[in-house]
Backbone as CSV, one residue per row, in Angstrom:
resi,resn,N_x,N_y,N_z,CA_x,CA_y,CA_z,C_x,C_y,C_z
1,ASN,-142.037,80.569,-27.615,-143.064,79.818,-27.694,-142.936,78.666,-26.409
2,LYS,-144.107,78.315,-26.032,-143.988,77.174,-24.973,-145.050,76.024,-25.377
3,ALA,-144.735,75.030,-24.846,-145.517,73.856,-25.028,-145.829,73.215,-23.524
4,VAL,-146.912,72.614,-23.376,-147.151,72.090,-22.029,-147.139,70.549,-22.190
5,VAL,-146.338,69.859,-21.582,-146.019,68.437,-21.545,-146.187,67.876,-20.096
6,ALA,-147.067,67.130,-19.921,-147.318,66.616,-18.532,-147.341,67.583,-17.343
7,GLY,-148.002,68.584,-17.778,-148.346,69.755,-16.882,-147.199,70.629,-16.659
8,LYS,-146.104,70.486,-17.448,-144.902,71.400,-17.416,-144.824,72.230,-18.570
9,GLU,-144.471,73.435,-18.462,-144.081,74.362,-19.553,-142.793,74.077,-20.193
10,ILE,-142.574,74.001,-21.326,-141.342,73.666,-22.001,-141.188,74.919,-23.149
11,ASP,-140.058,75.520,-23.022,-139.742,76.614,-23.941,-139.143,75.837,-25.513
12,LEU,-139.920,76.339,-26.365,-139.572,75.646,-27.817,-139.250,77.068,-28.632
13,THR,-138.189,76.893,-29.466,-138.097,77.817,-30.582,-139.254,77.762,-31.510
14,VAL,-139.246,78.631,-32.404,-140.416,79.041,-33.421,-140.332,77.824,-34.432
15,LYS,-139.011,77.301,-34.903,-139.010,76.255,-35.758,-139.221,74.870,-35.030
16,GLU,-138.991,74.732,-33.817,-139.288,73.680,-32.847,-140.750,73.522,-32.848
17,THR,-141.380,74.611,-32.531,-142.825,74.655,-32.416,-143.589,74.248,-33.724
18,LYS,-143.246,74.838,-34.734,-143.951,74.577,-36.039,-143.589,73.213,-36.555
19,THR,-142.387,72.617,-36.259,-142.163,71.298,-36.664,-142.870,70.242,-35.705
20,LEU,-143.050,70.487,-34.302,-143.807,69.758,-33.700,-145.403,69.639,-34.007
21,VAL,-145.782,70.954,-34.305,-147.318,70.902,-34.790,-147.420,70.158,-36.056
22,TYR,-146.461,70.343,-36.948,-146.716,69.640,-38.304,-146.477,68.126,-37.927
23,ILE,-145.764,67.689,-37.306,-145.676,66.076,-37.071,-146.844,65.623,-36.350
24,ILE,-147.259,66.547,-35.434,-148.541,65.916,-34.613,-149.828,66.071,-35.608
25,SER,-149.757,66.975,-36.566,-150.957,67.050,-37.468,-150.904,66.012,-38.427
26,ASN,-149.958,65.351,-38.553,-149.643,64.137,-39.453,-149.358,62.899,-38.614
27,ALA,-149.905,62.703,-37.378,-149.602,61.672,-36.567,-150.023,60.345,-37.233
28,GLY,-148.999,59.500,-36.957,-149.161,58.024,-37.627,-148.794,57.912,-38.909
29,ARG,-148.475,58.956,-39.578,-147.910,59.180,-40.940,-146.398,59.550,-40.955
30,THR,-145.708,58.953,-41.888,-144.303,59.338,-42.025,-144.224,60.651,-42.827
31,SER,-143.538,61.764,-42.164,-143.220,62.898,-42.967,-141.776,62.763,-43.348
32,SER,-141.589,63.042,-44.623,-140.219,63.122,-45.083,-139.464,64.305,-44.720
33,ARG,-138.124,64.467,-44.516,-137.419,65.764,-44.306,-137.789,66.948,-45.292
34,GLU,-138.025,66.452,-46.392,-138.283,67.371,-47.523,-139.853,67.910,-47.211
35,HIS,-140.850,67.232,-46.876,-142.058,67.630,-46.426,-141.971,68.607,-45.269
36,ILE,-141.332,68.224,-44.449,-141.083,69.073,-43.143,-140.525,70.526,-43.501
37,ILE,-139.319,70.360,-44.231,-138.787,71.570,-44.799,-139.914,72.560,-45.641
38,ASN,-140.534,71.916,-46.604,-141.444,72.720,-47.249,-142.500,73.375,-46.274
39,ALA,-142.843,72.585,-45.420,-143.847,73.158,-44.553,-143.299,74.115,-43.634
40,ILE,-142.206,74.141,-43.254,-141.700,74.989,-42.006,-140.904,76.076,-42.468
41,TRP,-140.037,75.750,-43.472,-139.060,76.867,-44.187,-139.434,77.321,-45.385
42,GLY,-140.279,76.517,-46.092,-141.012,77.081,-47.485,-140.082,76.286,-48.558
43,TYR,-140.614,76.326,-49.689,-140.141,75.709,-50.741,-139.004,76.284,-51.517
44,ASP,-138.598,77.530,-51.013,-137.344,78.236,-51.428,-136.047,77.847,-50.545
45,TYR,-136.277,76.979,-49.656,-135.088,76.560,-48.787,-134.125,75.959,-49.424
46,PHE,-132.935,76.175,-49.464,-131.726,75.491,-50.182,-130.749,74.890,-49.327
47,GLY,-130.930,74.942,-47.988,-130.033,74.440,-47.079,-129.999,72.933,-46.984
48,ASP,-129.323,72.524,-46.047,-129.280,70.889,-45.880,-130.554,70.510,-45.123
49,THR,-130.821,69.372,-45.800,-132.154,68.806,-45.173,-131.841,68.071,-43.719
50,ARG,-130.671,67.927,-43.391,-130.319,67.390,-41.995,-130.656,68.381,-40.801
51,VAL,-131.039,69.597,-41.139,-131.415,70.479,-40.292,-132.736,70.166,-39.529
52,VAL,-133.601,69.192,-40.285,-134.793,68.663,-39.628,-134.175,67.752,-38.642
53,ASP,-133.178,67.002,-38.648,-132.657,66.104,-37.635,-132.297,66.503,-36.448
54,THR,-131.745,67.898,-36.604,-131.285,68.708,-35.505,-132.458,69.107,-34.804
55,ILE,-133.515,69.697,-35.369,-134.707,70.205,-34.867,-135.303,68.909,-33.929
56,ILE,-135.516,67.889,-34.535,-136.120,66.717,-34.040,-135.403,66.267,-32.905
57,LYS,-134.053,66.307,-32.762,-133.174,65.888,-31.767,-133.485,66.905,-30.574
58,ARG,-133.544,68.271,-30.742,-133.898,69.194,-29.777,-135.218,68.922,-29.274
59,ILE,-136.175,68.657,-30.110,-137.579,68.526,-29.472,-137.610,67.283,-28.626
60,ARG,-136.917,66.184,-29.064,-136.995,64.978,-28.196,-136.285,65.295,-26.818
61,GLN,-135.105,65.932,-26.911,-134.608,66.322,-25.566,-135.377,66.955,-24.607
62,LYS,-136.123,67.892,-25.309,-137.032,68.989,-24.359,-138.263,68.213,-23.827
63,ILE,-138.887,67.436,-24.847,-140.366,67.106,-24.310,-140.427,65.534,-24.289
64,ILE,-139.591,64.607,-24.735,-139.900,63.260,-24.763,-139.296,62.787,-23.369
65,THR,-139.941,62.120,-22.376,-139.610,61.753,-21.174,-140.048,60.320,-21.196
66,GLU,-139.793,59.543,-20.011,-140.216,58.080,-20.003,-141.777,58.232,-19.738
67,ASP,-142.323,59.223,-19.134,-143.750,59.434,-19.035,-144.481,59.645,-20.125
68,SER,-143.906,60.090,-21.186,-144.552,60.416,-22.546,-145.388,59.248,-22.896
69,ARG,-146.620,59.775,-23.429,-147.474,58.696,-23.995,-147.126,58.584,-25.458
70,PHE,-146.174,59.516,-25.868,-146.049,59.394,-27.381,-144.635,59.492,-27.670
71,GLU,-144.011,59.147,-28.993,-142.688,59.230,-29.233,-142.443,59.642,-30.622
72,ILE,-141.475,60.402,-31.018,-141.069,60.569,-32.337,-140.039,59.648,-32.906
73,GLN,-140.790,58.769,-33.945,-140.007,57.865,-34.395,-139.302,58.161,-35.802
74,SER,-137.851,57.743,-35.727,-137.191,57.825,-37.105,-137.619,56.750,-37.898
75,VAL,-137.927,57.038,-39.283,-138.215,56.023,-40.143,-137.038,56.132,-41.248
76,TYR,-136.123,55.113,-41.023,-134.739,55.032,-41.736,-134.987,55.258,-43.250
77,GLY,-134.190,56.478,-43.619,-134.128,56.690,-45.114,-135.371,57.527,-45.672
78,VAL,-136.320,57.735,-44.724,-137.542,58.379,-45.216,-137.664,59.739,-44.278
79,GLY,-137.900,59.748,-42.967,-138.236,60.820,-42.108,-138.498,60.592,-40.840
80,TYR,-139.692,61.040,-40.410,-140.083,60.985,-38.912,-141.714,60.820,-38.799
81,LYS,-142.054,60.162,-37.725,-143.392,60.255,-37.459,-143.737,60.173,-35.961
82,ILE,-144.805,60.436,-35.535,-145.043,60.607,-34.041,-146.166,59.512,-33.996
83,GLU,-146.183,58.763,-32.736,-147.082,57.868,-32.503,-147.164,57.623,-30.964
84,GLU,-148.335,56.919,-30.614,-148.256,56.776,-29.164,-147.406,55.515,-28.903
85,LYS,-146.763,55.550,-27.777,-145.881,54.550,-27.296,-146.703,53.198,-27.087
86,ALA,-146.062,52.119,-27.706,-146.552,50.762,-27.449,-146.586,50.420,-25.892
87,THR,-147.612,49.870,-25.577,-147.589,49.576,-23.908,-147.473,47.915,-23.851
């Protein structure tokens, strides 16, 4: 899977792509780790919810740059949200 960010193609795994699409579709709202897992892995997933942290970290490393107009924010104790960077 590929994403285009600032005109550059970025390779993403299937889980990274699905996670990014999910948080973008919920832009401005905080998504809990549990909601992300249910949407991406399904309700029958019994692994560690911290897998979401790893996916978010990899997405940030691949697509978030100084020039990015958006950022994925960590909401302590809750989950993640994506918003436009404050100017």
